TITIDO-143482 format. One line per field, with one value per residue (C-alpha): residue number from 0; residue in three letters; x, y, z. Coordinates in steps of 0.02 Angstrom, whole numbers, plus 50000, padded with zeros to 5 digits. Layout:
<recs>
num: NUM; ...
residuo: ALA; ...
c1: X; ...
c2: Y; ...
c3: Z; ...
</recs>
This chain:
<recs>
num: 0; 1; 2; 3; 4; 5; 6; 7; 8; 9; 10; 11; 12; 13; 14; 15; 16; 17; 18; 19; 20; 21; 22; 23; 24; 25; 26; 27; 28; 29; 30; 31; 32; 33; 34; 35; 36; 37; 38; 39; 40; 41; 42; 43; 44; 45; 46; 47; 48; 49; 50; 51; 52; 53; 54; 55; 56; 57; 58; 59; 60; 61; 62; 63; 64; 65; 66; 67; 68; 69; 70; 71; 72; 73; 74; 75; 76; 77; 78; 79; 80; 81; 82; 83; 84; 85; 86; 87; 88; 89; 90; 91; 92; 93; 94; 95; 96; 97; 98; 99; 100; 101; 102; 103; 104; 105; 106; 107; 108; 109; 110; 111; 112; 113; 114; 115; 116; 117; 118; 119; 120; 121; 122; 123; 124; 125; 126; 127; 128; 129; 130; 131; 132; 133; 134; 135; 136; 137; 138; 139; 140; 141; 142; 143; 144; 145; 146; 147; 148; 149; 150; 151; 152; 153; 154; 155; 156; 157; 158; 159; 160; 161; 162; 163; 164; 165; 166; 167; 168; 169; 170; 171; 172; 173; 174; 175; 176; 177; 178; 179; 180; 181; 182; 183; 184; 185; 186; 187; 188; 189; 190; 191; 192; 193; 194; 195; 196; 197; 198; 199; 200; 201; 202; 203; 204; 205; 206; 207; 208; 209; 210; 211; 212; 213; 214; 215; 216; 217; 218; 219; 220; 221; 222; 223; 224; 225; 226; 227; 228; 229; 230; 231; 232; 233; 234; 235; 236; 237; 238; 239; 240; 241; 242; 243; 244; 245; 246; 247; 248; 249; 250; 251; 252; 253; 254; 255; 256; 257; 258; 259; 260
residuo: MET; SER; ALA; ILE; LYS; GLY; ARG; THR; ASN; GLN; PRO; SER; TRP; TRP; THR; CYS; THR; CYS; CYS; MET; LYS; GLU; PHE; ASP; TYR; THR; PRO; ARG; PHE; LEU; ARG; ASN; CYS; LYS; GLN; GLY; THR; LEU; GLN; PHE; CYS; ALA; VAL; LYS; PRO; VAL; MET; ALA; LEU; VAL; ILE; ILE; ILE; THR; SER; ALA; THR; GLY; ASP; TYR; HIS; ASP; GLY; ASP; LEU; SER; PRO; GLN; TYR; GLY; TYR; LEU; TYR; ALA; SER; ILE; VAL; TYR; ASN; THR; SER; ILE; THR; ILE; ALA; LEU; MET; ALA; LEU; VAL; LEU; PHE; TYR; ALA; ALA; THR; ARG; ASP; LEU; LEU; SER; PRO; TYR; GLN; PRO; VAL; LEU; LYS; PHE; LEU; ILE; VAL; LYS; SER; VAL; ILE; PHE; LEU; SER; PHE; TRP; GLN; GLY; VAL; ALA; LEU; ALA; ILE; ALA; GLU; LYS; ALA; ASN; ILE; ILE; THR; SER; SER; GLU; ASN; SER; THR; ALA; GLY; GLU; LEU; ALA; VAL; ALA; TYR; GLN; ASN; PHE; LEU; ILE; CYS; ILE; GLU; MET; PHE; ALA; ALA; SER; VAL; MET; HIS; PHE; TYR; ALA; PHE; PRO; TRP; ARG; PRO; TYR; LYS; HIS; ALA; ASP; GLY; MET; ARG; GLY; ARG; LEU; THR; SER; SER; SER; ILE; SER; ARG; ASN; LEU; LYS; ALA; THR; LEU; SER; PRO; ALA; ASP; MET; ILE; ASP; ASP; THR; ILE; ARG; ASN; PHE; SER; LYS; ALA; TYR; ALA; HIS; TYR; VAL; SER; GLN; GLY; ASP; ASP; ASP; SER; LEU; ASP; ASP; PRO; HIS; GLU; VAL; ARG; GLN; GLN; PRO; GLY; ALA; GLN; ARG; GLN; GLY; GLY; THR; LEU; LEU; ASP; GLU; PRO; ASP; HIS; ASP; PHE; PRO; GLU; GLN; ASP; SER; VAL; ALA
c1: 49115; 48943; 48897; 48912; 48867; 48724; 48756; 48800; 48903; 48798; 48890; 48940; 49060; 49136; 49191; 49249; 49127; 49004; 49055; 49048; 48906; 48842; 48946; 48925; 49032; 49116; 49272; 49360; 49311; 49385; 49545; 49560; 49542; 49683; 49792; 49760; 49815; 49961; 50041; 50091; 50184; 50290; 50309; 50361; 50524; 50572; 50551; 50642; 50791; 50781; 50777; 50928; 51027; 50976; 51011; 51185; 51220; 51150; 51003; 50857; 50849; 50710; 50571; 50636; 50500; 50620; 50609; 50798; 50792; 50712; 50596; 50465; 50458; 50461; 50315; 50216; 50246; 50207; 50047; 49985; 50018; 49943; 49787; 49760; 49782; 49662; 49535; 49543; 49520; 49372; 49286; 49317; 49244; 49092; 49060; 49083; 49029; 48891; 48998; 49145; 49046; 49066; 49256; 49264; 49363; 49352; 49435; 49571; 49598; 49613; 49734; 49852; 49848; 49864; 50035; 50091; 49996; 49953; 50132; 50189; 50059; 50101; 50281; 50224; 50113; 50261; 50369; 50237; 50228; 50417; 50407; 50269; 50378; 50256; 50401; 50549; 50729; 50785; 50954; 51013; 50912; 50861; 50679; 50707; 50783; 50636; 50511; 50596; 50600; 50413; 50380; 50481; 50398; 50222; 50257; 50313; 50148; 50042; 50124; 50081; 49899; 49904; 49976; 49832; 49702; 49777; 49719; 49539; 49554; 49637; 49568; 49628; 49456; 49413; 49566; 49521; 49485; 49303; 49347; 49459; 49614; 49769; 49838; 49998; 50144; 50309; 50471; 50443; 50270; 50339; 50477; 50354; 50234; 50376; 50439; 50266; 50243; 50409; 50411; 50350; 50322; 50133; 50130; 50251; 50153; 49988; 50063; 50132; 49970; 49860; 49969; 50008; 49932; 49902; 49792; 49701; 49538; 49490; 49302; 49173; 49069; 48914; 48988; 49044; 48971; 49115; 49231; 49249; 49245; 49173; 49233; 49413; 49458; 49370; 49473; 49639; 49741; 49797; 49622; 49558; 49403; 49420; 49263; 49150; 49288; 49366; 49549; 49691; 49842; 49995; 50141; 50258; 50247; 50225; 50303; 50186; 50171; 50229; 50085; 50061; 50027
c2: 49451; 49439; 49612; 49556; 49373; 49323; 49464; 49430; 49525; 49595; 49591; 49768; 49852; 49964; 49813; 49722; 49580; 49613; 49450; 49348; 49260; 49317; 49255; 49261; 49364; 49229; 49216; 49144; 49299; 49414; 49309; 49319; 49509; 49515; 49401; 49506; 49663; 49588; 49511; 49686; 49707; 49557; 49602; 49782; 49752; 49606; 49713; 49858; 49744; 49681; 49860; 49909; 49761; 49783; 49969; 49935; 49813; 49932; 49819; 49923; 50086; 50183; 50231; 50120; 50000; 49897; 49709; 49710; 49801; 49768; 49920; 49837; 49678; 49774; 49878; 49722; 49641; 49803; 49836; 49659; 49664; 49837; 49788; 49634; 49739; 49872; 49742; 49662; 49831; 49877; 49710; 49732; 49908; 49845; 49720; 49842; 50007; 50046; 50000; 50110; 50260; 50362; 50356; 50425; 50276; 50327; 50497; 50417; 50281; 50401; 50516; 50379; 50264; 50406; 50443; 50264; 50199; 50351; 50414; 50245; 50239; 50418; 50365; 50223; 50342; 50461; 50313; 50267; 50449; 50447; 50285; 50359; 50514; 50626; 50679; 50717; 50766; 50945; 51028; 50989; 50835; 50667; 50614; 50496; 50634; 50748; 50611; 50591; 50779; 50791; 50652; 50737; 50906; 50832; 50738; 50897; 50983; 50829; 50802; 50981; 50949; 50781; 50860; 50985; 50848; 50746; 50882; 50847; 50658; 50630; 50763; 50773; 50794; 50608; 50589; 50733; 50685; 50703; 50811; 50922; 50870; 50810; 50639; 50631; 50612; 50541; 50504; 50316; 50325; 50426; 50300; 50152; 50237; 50278; 50100; 50030; 50151; 50109; 49923; 49810; 49666; 49677; 49676; 49529; 49436; 49464; 49410; 49250; 49209; 49237; 49138; 48999; 48828; 48808; 48963; 48911; 48853; 48982; 49007; 49091; 48982; 48925; 48960; 48782; 48785; 48896; 48746; 48604; 48485; 48567; 48423; 48439; 48585; 48516; 48357; 48445; 48437; 48617; 48688; 48789; 48891; 49069; 49168; 49135; 49090; 48924; 48946; 48837; 48862; 48903; 48784; 48921; 49055; 49236; 49375; 49476; 49658; 49792; 49884; 50061; 50192
c3: 50071; 50150; 50082; 49900; 49920; 49805; 49682; 49500; 49375; 49234; 49065; 49021; 48899; 49033; 49138; 48980; 49015; 48874; 48788; 48949; 49039; 49206; 49352; 49540; 49657; 49760; 49868; 49716; 49617; 49751; 49755; 49566; 49576; 49705; 49599; 49444; 49538; 49634; 49480; 49425; 49590; 49541; 49357; 49389; 49487; 49374; 49217; 49300; 49328; 49147; 49082; 49189; 49123; 48940; 48951; 49019; 48877; 48745; 48700; 48767; 48665; 48753; 48630; 48489; 48432; 48327; 48366; 48380; 48547; 48715; 48725; 48613; 48719; 48883; 48821; 48775; 48946; 49038; 48940; 48963; 49151; 49171; 49072; 49182; 49339; 49283; 49230; 49402; 49487; 49377; 49413; 49599; 49593; 49497; 49636; 49780; 49701; 49824; 49973; 49919; 49855; 50017; 49997; 49818; 49753; 49569; 49599; 49707; 49578; 49431; 49523; 49586; 49433; 49308; 49382; 49351; 49202; 49096; 49099; 49034; 48896; 48853; 48825; 48712; 48614; 48588; 48532; 48404; 48348; 48324; 48224; 48114; 48082; 48169; 48279; 48169; 48201; 48221; 48196; 48374; 48423; 48353; 48345; 48493; 48600; 48559; 48606; 48774; 48799; 48761; 48885; 49023; 48991; 48992; 49152; 49240; 49191; 49231; 49402; 49453; 49408; 49497; 49656; 49659; 49632; 49774; 49893; 49841; 49819; 49988; 50107; 50287; 50363; 50380; 50494; 50608; 50788; 50837; 50988; 50883; 50980; 50896; 50938; 51036; 50918; 50975; 50886; 50907; 50829; 50683; 50654; 50662; 50542; 50423; 50432; 50396; 50250; 50167; 50203; 50060; 50182; 50178; 49987; 49980; 50113; 50022; 49855; 49927; 50015; 49863; 49743; 49868; 49834; 50019; 50013; 49855; 49931; 50059; 50060; 50167; 50280; 50188; 50016; 49983; 49806; 49752; 49768; 49646; 49794; 49950; 50060; 50001; 50114; 50267; 50257; 50237; 50399; 50379; 50368; 50512; 50546; 50606; 50640; 50491; 50371; 50325; 50288; 50232; 50342; 50234; 50234; 50296; 50426; 50380; 50481; 50587; 50538; 50659; 50738; 50679; 50810
</recs>
């Protein structure tokens, strides 16, 4: 936080802030960016469950934009959530661009997010093309089946390109030992690393913390002007100071993460 403290966001079209006033980069700004990103992590599984249920009951109809079916409403919710998440990430990058530039964040972002977001928007575009009769039925397939087939074919081609680009976006060289020696790898370390990779505990923990009321007023020391009432946090019995940061202690305990070898 200290690295960007005192900076302000300059209104710009590429950060979608051209119609907004200048604002300071504060702890509250960083927390809002995290909330905007993490809300998609909550929306995604909920909508996946809704889609499974509506598909089983015959009320989903993938690619059908009719208001009678669930695909239209799922697309609206998904697009709204995705737009908020992307907006939060763009604002965060605008605030930390010079700090992150050595790590090629834009390339990493485009490669990873294109797999998730662009494939979804591509499906919506094909659904619109079907509705506009740009994609028409053939002798053996309906327009909807052709739209799904186009989507699957394009994803196969795009994933091949994405896999190649991953080699350049996520090189192995930064993880090479300085002395050229490989680290000692044991079966226990592999299992711990695999468990840490597959476990959603850190994401769940971060989401709960950032949306918790008990965590609502964390501020950096000396940045009291970011609060509506700077004395409010100091007087709360759950507040504690760690290092240079004033934190509100959550009402519940969070599980400690397993150490990764």
